[in-house]
C-alpha positions in Angstrom: -18.2 18.2 -11.3 -17.4 15.9 -14.5 -13.7 17.0 -15.6 -13.1 18.9 -12.4 -9.5 18.3 -11.0 -9.7 18.1 -7.1 -5.9 17.7 -6.1 -6.8 17.5 -2.2 -8.0 14.2 -0.6 -11.6 14.9 1.1 -11.7 14.5 5.0 -14.4 12.8 6.5 -16.4 14.7 9.1 -15.6 13.1 12.9 -17.6 12.9 16.2 -16.3 15.7 18.4 -13.7 14.5 20.9 -15.4 15.5 23.8 -18.9 13.7 22.4 -17.1 10.7 21.5 -15.6 9.7 24.8 -18.9 9.3 26.3 -20.8 7.3 23.8 -20.2 4.4 21.4 -21.7 6.2 18.2 -19.8 6.2 15.4 -16.9 8.6 15.1 -15.7 8.4 11.9 -19.3 9.7 9.9 -18.4 9.0 6.6 -18.4 11.6 3.3 -21.6 13.4 2.2 -22.4 13.5 -1.1 -21.0 16.3 -2.7 -17.8 15.3 -1.0 -17.8 11.6 -2.3 -18.0 13.0 -5.5 -15.0 15.5 -5.2 -13.0 12.3 -4.2 -14.4 10.0 -6.9 -13.0 12.7 -9.6 -9.4 12.9 -8.5 -9.2 9.5 -9.8 -6.9 8.8 -12.7 -9.2 5.9 -14.3 -5.7 4.5 -14.9 -5.5 1.8 -17.5 -3.6 -0.8 -15.7 -5.8 -0.4 -11.8 -3.1 -0.8 -9.5 -5.5 -0.6 -6.6 -7.1 -4.1 -7.8 -4.0 -5.6 -7.2 -4.4 -4.6 -3.6 -8.3 -5.8 -2.9 -8.4 -9.5 -1.7 -12.2 -9.3 -2.8 -11.2 -8.1 -6.4 -13.8 -5.3 -6.6 -13.7 -3.4 -9.8 -12.3 0.1 -7.4 -11.7 2.6 -11.0 -15.6 1.3 -11.9 -17.5 2.3 -9.1 -15.5 5.2 -8.4 -16.2 6.3 -11.7 -19.9 5.8 -11.4 -20.3 7.7 -8.1 -18.0 10.4 -10.2 -21.0 10.3 -12.4 -23.7 10.5 -9.5 -24.9 6.5 -10.5 -24.5 5.5 -6.9 -27.0 2.7 -7.9 -24.7 1.1 -10.6 -21.8 2.0 -8.0 -23.2 -0.8 -5.6 -24.0 -3.1 -8.4 -20.5 -3.2 -9.5 -19.3 -3.6 -5.7 -21.7 -6.7 -4.5 -20.5 -8.3 -8.1 -17.9 -9.6 -5.9 -17.8 -7.8 -2.4 -21.2 -8.9 -0.5 -20.2 -6.6 2.8 -18.8 -2.9 1.6 -20.8 -1.1 4.3 -18.6 -3.2 6.8 -15.3 -3.4 4.4 -15.9 0.3 3.5 -15.3 1.1 7.4 -12.7 -1.4 8.8 -10.8 -2.6 5.9 -6.8 -2.1 5.9 -6.9 0.2 3.2 -3.5 1.9 3.7 -2.0 -1.6 3.5 -3.9 -2.7 0.5 -5.7 -0.8 -2.2 -4.9 2.5 -0.9 -1.1 1.6 -0.6 -1.2 0.5 -4.9 -2.8 3.8 -6.0 -1.1 5.7 -8.3 -1.5 9.1 -6.6 0.9 8.0 -3.9 3.7 9.0 -6.3 2.2 12.9 -5.9 0.8 12.9 -2.7 -2.7 10.9 -1.1 -4.2 8.2 -2.8 -7.7 8.3 -3.4 -9.8 7.1 -0.4 -11.4 3.9 -1.8 -12.3 2.6 1.4 -14.7 5.6 2.3 -16.0 6.0 -1.0 -17.2 2.3 -0.8 -18.9 3.3 2.3 -20.6 6.1 1.0 -22.1 4.0 -1.9 -23.0 1.4 0.7 -24.5 3.4 3.0 -26.7 4.9 0.5 -27.7 1.7 -0.9 -28.7 0.7 2.2 -30.9 3.6 3.1 -32.5 3.2 -0.6 -33.2 -0.4 -0.3 -30.4 -0.7 -3.5 -28.5 -3.4 -2.3 -29.9 -6.8 -3.5 -27.7 -9.9 -4.6 -28.6 -11.2 -7.9 -29.0 -15.0 -7.8 -28.9 -17.5 -10.6 -31.8 -20.1 -10.2 -31.4 -22.8 -7.8 -28.7 -25.9 -9.3 -30.3 -28.0 -6.5 -27.1 -28.0 -4.1 -26.9 -27.4 -0.5 -24.1 -26.2 1.6 -23.5 -25.5 5.0 -21.4 -22.9 6.4 -20.1 -22.8 10.1 -19.8 -19.5 11.7 -21.4 -16.1 10.3 -18.3 -14.1 10.9 -16.5 -12.5 7.7 -15.3 -15.7 5.7 -18.4 -17.8 6.5 -21.1 -14.5 5.3 -18.7 -13.9 2.1 -18.8 -18.0 1.1 -22.6 -17.4 1.7 -23.0 -14.4 -0.2 -20.9 -16.0 -2.8 -22.6 -19.3 -3.4 -26.4 -17.9 -2.9 -25.7 -15.9 -5.7 -24.5 -19.1 -8.2 -28.1 -21.1 -7.3 -26.7 -22.8 -4.3 -28.8 -23.3 -1.2 -26.8 -21.9 1.6 -27.6 -22.4 5.4 -25.3 -20.7 8.1 -25.0 -22.2 11.3 -23.5 -19.6 14.3 -22.7 -21.3 18.0 -23.4 -16.8 19.6 -26.9 -15.6 19.7 -26.2 -12.9 17.3 -24.8 -13.9 13.6 -22.1 -11.8 12.4 -18.9 -13.7 14.3 -16.0 -10.9 15.1 -17.5 -8.1 13.0 -20.2 -7.8 16.4 -18.8 -9.3 19.3 -14.8 -7.9 18.7 -15.3 -4.5 16.7 -17.0 -1.9 19.2 -19.9 0.1 17.6 -18.1 3.6 17.5 -15.7 1.7 14.9 -18.4 -0.6 12.9 -22.3 0.1 14.4 -24.4 -2.7 14.9 -26.9 -1.6 12.7 -24.8 -1.6 9.9 -24.0 -5.7 9.9 -27.2 -6.4 10.8 -28.3 -4.4 7.6 -25.3 -6.4 5.4 -26.4 -9.5 6.8 -30.2 -8.6 6.3 -29.3 -8.7 2.3 -27.5 -11.7 2.5 -31.3 -13.1 4.2 -33.2 -11.9 1.3 -31.5 -13.1 -1.0 -31.9 -16.9 0.7 -29.4 -17.2 3.2 -30.9 -18.9 6.2 -29.0 -18.6 9.2 -29.4 -20.3 12.4 -28.4 -19.3 15.7 -27.1 -21.3 19.2 -26.3 -24.3 17.2 -22.2 -25.8 18.1 -21.4 -27.6 14.6 -19.2 -30.2 16.8 -21.6 -30.4 19.5 -24.7 -29.6 18.8 -24.4 -31.4 15.3 -21.4 -33.4 14.0 -20.3 -32.7 10.3 -21.0 -36.3 9.7 -24.8 -35.6 10.5 -24.6 -32.8 8.2 -23.9 -35.0 5.5 -26.1 -37.0 6.3 -28.7 -34.4 6.1 -27.8 -34.0 3.0 -25.1 -31.3 2.3 -22.9 -31.4 -0.5 -20.3 -29.5 0.9 -19.1 -27.7 4.0 -17.1 -24.7 4.6 -15.6 -24.4 8.3 -15.2 -20.3 9.2 -15.1 -20.3 13.3 -11.7 -18.5 14.0 -9.3 -18.8 16.5 -11.4 -17.8 19.4 -8.6 -19.0 22.2 -6.6 -15.9 23.0 -2.8 -15.9 23.9 -1.8 -15.6 27.3 1.5 -13.4 28.1 3.4 -16.2 30.3 4.3 -13.8 32.7 4.0 -13.9 37.0 0.7 -12.4 38.2 -1.5 -12.7 34.7 -4.1 -14.3 37.4 -4.5 -11.4 39.1 -8.2 -9.9 39.5 -8.4 -6.9 37.0 -6.1 -8.9 34.2 -8.3 -9.5 31.4 -7.9 -11.0 27.9 -9.2 -8.7 25.1 -11.5 -11.3 23.8 -13.5 -11.3 27.5 -13.1 -7.5 27.5 -14.6 -6.7 24.1 -17.1 -9.5 24.0 -18.4 -8.5 27.7 -18.5 -5.2 26.2 -19.6 -5.2 22.7 -21.3 -8.3 22.3 -23.1 -8.8 25.6 -23.3 -4.2 26.3 -21.6 -4.2 29.9 -21.0 -0.5 29.1 -25.0 -0.5 29.5 -25.1 -2.1 32.7 -27.5 -2.2 34.7 -29.5 -2.2 31.9 -27.7 -5.1 30.8 -27.3 -7.5 33.3 -23.3 -7.7 32.3 -21.1 -6.0 35.0 -17.5 -5.4 34.1 -15.1 -3.8 36.7 -12.8 -1.0 34.6 -9.7 0.4 36.7 -8.9 4.1 36.9 -5.6 3.4 35.6 -5.8 1.1 32.4 -2.6 -0.9 30.9 -3.4 -2.5 27.7 -0.3 -5.1 26.2 -0.5 -5.6 22.4 -0.3 -3.0 19.2 -3.0 -4.3 16.8 -6.8 -3.3 16.1 -7.6 -5.2 19.1 -5.2 -3.7 21.3 -6.6 0.0 20.1 -10.2 -0.4 20.1 -9.5 -2.3 23.7 -8.3 1.1 24.8 -11.1 3.3 23.0 -13.0 0.9 24.7 -11.7 1.5 28.7 -11.9 5.1 27.9 -15.7 5.2 27.0 -16.1 3.6 30.4 -14.6 6.1 32.1 -10.9 4.9 32.8 -9.1 8.3 34.3 -5.7 7.3 32.2 -5.1 4.5 29.5 -1.7 3.3 28.0 -0.7 0.9 25.3 2.3 -0.9 26.1 3.9 -2.3 22.8 7.0 -3.6 22.1 8.1 -2.2 19.2 7.9 1.3 18.1 4.7 3.2 17.8 5.2 3.4 13.2 5.8 -0.4 13.9 2.0 -1.0 15.3 -0.1 -3.3 12.9 -3.4 -1.3 13.8 -4.7 1.3 11.6 -3.2 4.4 11.6 -6.1 6.1 11.5 -7.3 4.3 14.5 -4.3 4.8 16.3 -4.8 8.9 15.7 -8.3 8.3 16.9 -7.2 7.0 20.2 -4.4 9.4 21.1 -7.2 12.1 20.3 -9.3 11.0 22.5 -6.8 10.5 25.5 -4.7 7.3 24.9 -0.9 7.5 25.3 1.2 4.8 23.5 4.5 3.7 25.3 6.3 1.3 22.4 9.8 0.2 23.1 8.5 -1.5 26.4 7.7 -5.6 27.5 6.1 -6.7 30.0 7.7 -8.8 32.6 5.4 -9.5 35.5 2.2 -8.0 37.1 2.6 -6.8 40.8 -1.0 -7.2 43.2 -2.0 -6.3 46.8 -3.2 -8.1 49.4 -6.6 -9.0 47.7 -4.7 -9.9 44.9 -6.0 -7.4 42.0 -3.4 -6.0 40.1 -1.7 -2.8 41.0 1.2 -2.0 38.7 3.0 -3.3 35.9 7.0 -4.0 35.6 8.3 -3.7 32.3 11.7 -3.7 30.6 12.7 -0.9 27.7 13.4 -2.5 24.3 16.1 -1.2 21.5 15.4 -2.7 18.1 17.7 -5.1 16.0 17.4 -6.7 12.9 14.7 -7.4 10.7 12.3 -10.5 11.6 10.0 -12.5 9.2 7.4 -9.8 9.5 9.3 -7.4 7.9 9.9 -5.2 11.6 12.4 -5.0 13.8 13.3 -7.5 16.2 12.8 -6.5 19.8 15.6 -7.0 22.4 15.1 -6.0 26.2 17.4 -4.1 27.4 19.1 -5.5 30.9 18.5 -3.5 33.8 16.2 -0.7 32.2 13.2 -2.1 34.1 10.3 0.5 35.3 7.0 0.0 36.8 3.6 1.6 35.8 0.5 1.9 37.5 -2.5 0.0 36.7 -5.2 -1.1 38.5 -6.5 -3.3 35.5 -4.8 -4.6 32.4 -6.0 -6.1 29.2 -4.3 -8.7 27.3 -4.8 -8.0 23.5 -1.7 -9.7 21.8 -3.5 -12.4 20.0 -5.1 -15.7 19.5 -4.7 -18.6 18.7 -6.8 -22.0 17.1 -9.5 -22.9 19.5 -9.3 -26.9 19.7 -13.2 -27.4 21.0 -14.5 -27.9 17.1 -11.4 -29.8 15.7 -11.2 -31.9 18.7 -14.5 -33.3 17.2 -13.2 -34.4 13.8 -9.6 -35.7 14.5 -9.7 -36.6 11.0 -8.8 -33.4 9.9 -5.3 -31.9 9.2 -4.0 -29.6 11.6 -0.7 -27.9 11.6 1.9 -27.8 14.5 -0.4 -24.9 15.8 -3.8 -26.5 15.7 -4.9 -24.5 12.5 -6.8 -26.4 9.8 -4.4 -27.0 6.8 -6.1 -26.3 3.4 -4.6 -26.1 0.1 -4.6 -23.0 -2.4 -8.4 -23.2 -2.9 -8.8 -23.8 0.5 -9.9 -27.4 0.6 -9.0 -29.3 4.1 -7.8 -32.8 3.9 -11.2 -33.6 4.6 -13.5 -34.6 1.1 -16.1 -31.9 0.4 -14.8 -29.7 3.4 -13.3 -26.1 2.8 -12.2 -23.5 5.7 -10.8 -19.7 5.8 -10.5 -17.0 8.0 -8.6 -17.1 11.3 -9.4 -20.9 11.8 -6.3 -21.7 8.4 -3.3 -19.3 9.8 -4.3 -17.1 13.0 -5.2 -13.2 13.8 -6.2 -12.3 10.2 -7.8 -9.0 8.7 -11.6 -8.8 8.3 -10.6 -8.4 4.3 -7.8 -11.5 4.5 -11.0 -13.6 5.6 -13.4 -12.3 2.4 -10.2 -13.0 0.4 -10.4 -16.9 2.2 -14.0 -16.9 1.8 -14.2 -15.6 -1.9 -11.3 -18.1 -2.9 -13.1 -21.2 -1.0 -16.7 -20.2 -2.3 -14.9 -20.1 -6.1 -13.2 -24.0 -5.6 -16.7 -25.1 -3.5 -18.4 -24.0 -6.9 -15.9 -25.7 -9.5 -15.4 -28.8 -7.7 -19.3 -29.4 -7.1 -20.2 -28.0 -10.7 -17.8 -31.1 -12.1 -20.0 -33.9 -9.8 -23.2 -32.3 -11.3 -21.7 -32.9 -14.7 
């Protein structure tokens, strides 16, 4: 394989459509070894690695890809884990097409290197063979508490345990993982992958305490009294945004938070084996265009819905969801209705949703997101039959935690204010992930965690001198 020029980007094997719509098994089956080596051989090993500039975790992409090309997978995972503690996760769900792969120089002549699938391949090999171990420095005698076990919190834990800190993570739910376990379906991110990645952190010395609601079970002040030298807050946003339209309280109208938590975390799709019933309609509409909306649509298909339609106010090309996931959804029968905005939900005598009234939109000037602004067309109202609806239009800051620390500085929307180093207004308290700015991607949360861990270490190292 060494020296062989391979121009075509390698396509991963996918679970057949007729099988995937009846199961929550993983759809993208990844690369086989030969495919991975062929894909790695496409890398030009650029002197200036533009791909790395697009990676919030700062993974040395050319180096690990070159090790895959040579067949040294153990060295490849060592390189990745120097900066990314969760590669089997990021390799599956990271929006690479908007980050590292977007920056790949091969885009000028064709398809970029499939960086995400290569990372996933070597991470899976390493987990299977037991190679994925974090190299940790001797204890420095300092203790750090991490509030929340989502991607930001787990990253802080992984980065600081490697530097010799004693790290304890406090999770409010009965399973660690945050949005990884309650918000992303298994067909996109299998739960055993999350468990294995978290296990490597625990094997390195990270301790995780479940069913602990910091702010209620124990306060930040009490954590400091117990001897913690610093605290990281990575609690996510948590509160769903609700459409301000008539009929939103009708039966059959869910928020994506409720719909996905019931299904993904509480196994509603296995009812009655798991005591979590969920009433799925025959005709389902999903409001929104992000990954959560697409995930909700694909879950509805697997729960038996006959028709699933994503209603999005901009064009399909402007949907923030991953292109791959939109394509997979459409293969599975999901319809995308672009340029449409909800007006009101209509119901029957039992107050159960039956229709969604919408307005057609036209696109105008570019807004702050870099996308055209949708403007409703007067008199273009039309109706969609729906006996179930899911609101997937984002989340906002949940105030349950922040109300317990009134002294922490928040912005006008209730998010925790941090400086460039992810430091909050409180002494020895840092924060990252959705709680510092709203719904972000997993890799952005990981980037926040890395920035926070680095600055926590700098601050605490100075105090130890």
